[in-house]
C-alpha positions as CSV (number, residue, x, y, z in Angstrom):
1,X,6.9,8.4,11.1
2,X,8.6,5.5,10.2
3,X,8.7,4.4,6.6
4,X,7.2,0.8,7.6
5,X,4.4,2.5,9.3
6,X,3.5,4.9,6.7
7,X,3.4,2.6,4.0
8,X,0.9,0.4,5.8
9,X,-1.1,3.6,6.8
10,X,-1.1,4.5,2.9
11,X,-2.2,0.8,2.0
12,X,-4.9,1.2,4.4
13,X,-5.9,4.4,3.2
14,X,-6.1,3.1,-0.6
15,X,-8.1,0.1,0.6
16,X,-10.7,2.2,2.1
17,X,-10.8,5.6,0.2
18,X,-11.8,6.3,-3.6
19,X,-8.4,8.2,-3.9
20,X,-5.5,9.6,-1.6
21,X,-3.9,12.7,-1.8
22,X,-0.3,13.1,-1.0
23,X,-0.9,16.5,0.8
24,X,-3.9,15.4,2.8
25,X,-1.9,12.2,4.0
26,X,1.0,14.3,5.0
27,X,-1.4,16.5,7.2
28,X,-3.2,13.4,8.6
29,X,0.0,11.8,9.6
30,X,1.7,14.5,10.9
31,X,4.5,14.2,8.0
32,X,6.6,17.4,7.9
33,X,7.7,16.4,4.2
34,X,5.1,15.2,2.1
35,X,8.1,14.5,-0.6
36,X,8.6,11.1,1.6
37,X,5.0,10.0,1.1
38,X,5.6,10.8,-2.7
39,X,8.7,8.7,-2.6
40,X,7.0,5.8,-1.1
41,X,4.2,5.9,-3.9
42,X,7.2,6.3,-6.5
43,X,9.6,4.0,-5.4
44,X,7.5,1.3,-3.6
45,X,3.9,1.2,-4.1
46,X,3.9,2.1,-7.9
47,X,6.4,-0.9,-9.1
48,X,4.3,-3.3,-6.8
49,X,0.8,-2.3,-8.1
50,X,1.9,-1.2,-11.5
51,X,-1.2,-0.3,-13.7
52,X,-3.6,-0.6,-10.9
53,X,-2.3,2.4,-9.0
54,X,-2.9,5.7,-11.1
55,X,-2.0,9.2,-10.2
56,X,-3.9,12.5,-11.0
57,X,-2.5,15.3,-9.7
58,X,-1.1,14.6,-6.6
59,X,-3.5,12.2,-5.7
60,X,-3.5,8.4,-6.1
61,X,-6.1,5.5,-6.7
62,X,-6.6,2.0,-7.3
63,X,-8.6,0.9,-10.2
64,X,-11.7,-1.2,-9.2
65,X,-11.1,-1.4,-5.7
66,X,-13.6,-4.5,-5.8
67,X,-11.6,-6.2,-8.3
68,X,-8.4,-5.7,-6.2
69,X,-10.2,-7.4,-3.2
70,X,-10.9,-10.3,-5.5
71,X,-7.5,-10.6,-6.6
72,X,-6.2,-11.4,-3.0
73,X,-9.3,-13.8,-2.1
74,X,-9.0,-15.7,-5.5
75,X,-5.6,-15.4,-7.0
76,X,-2.7,-17.4,-5.0
77,X,0.0,-15.6,-6.9
78,X,-1.3,-12.4,-6.2
79,X,-1.5,-13.0,-2.3
80,X,2.2,-14.3,-2.5
81,X,3.1,-11.3,-4.2
82,X,1.5,-9.0,-1.7
83,X,3.4,-11.1,1.1
84,X,6.7,-10.8,-0.7
85,X,6.1,-7.1,-0.9
86,X,5.1,-6.9,3.0
87,X,8.4,-8.9,3.8
88,X,10.4,-6.2,2.4
89,X,8.4,-3.4,4.5
90,X,7.8,-4.9,7.6
91,X,9.4,-8.3,8.6
92,X,7.5,-8.8,11.9
93,X,4.3,-8.2,10.5
94,X,5.0,-10.3,7.7
95,X,6.1,-13.2,10.1
96,X,2.9,-13.0,12.0
97,X,0.7,-13.2,8.8
98,X,2.8,-15.9,7.2
99,X,2.0,-17.8,10.8
100,X,-1.7,-17.2,10.5
101,X,-1.9,-18.3,6.9
102,X,0.2,-21.6,7.7
103,X,-2.5,-22.9,10.4
């Protein structure tokens, strides 16, 4: 699975699950090397989410999922930061979302 697809899948799981475990993700994604997923969390997601993304064992969770949603709905700065992050991960998807938001 490509890195972009993997990260978007991880983001989807983080937004819908209470916690996301690396080994379970690897199995559900058909990823041969769970280390790739671990590196995605460490190198990309943790720097972006900071203290909101926590780790217990090999599982990650976002603090107060409802608060996370509120940030994107009411905080323009956070929305811009997320779009900046998305532009790094997937330029095509970023351009589509940016086009929708500018309408």
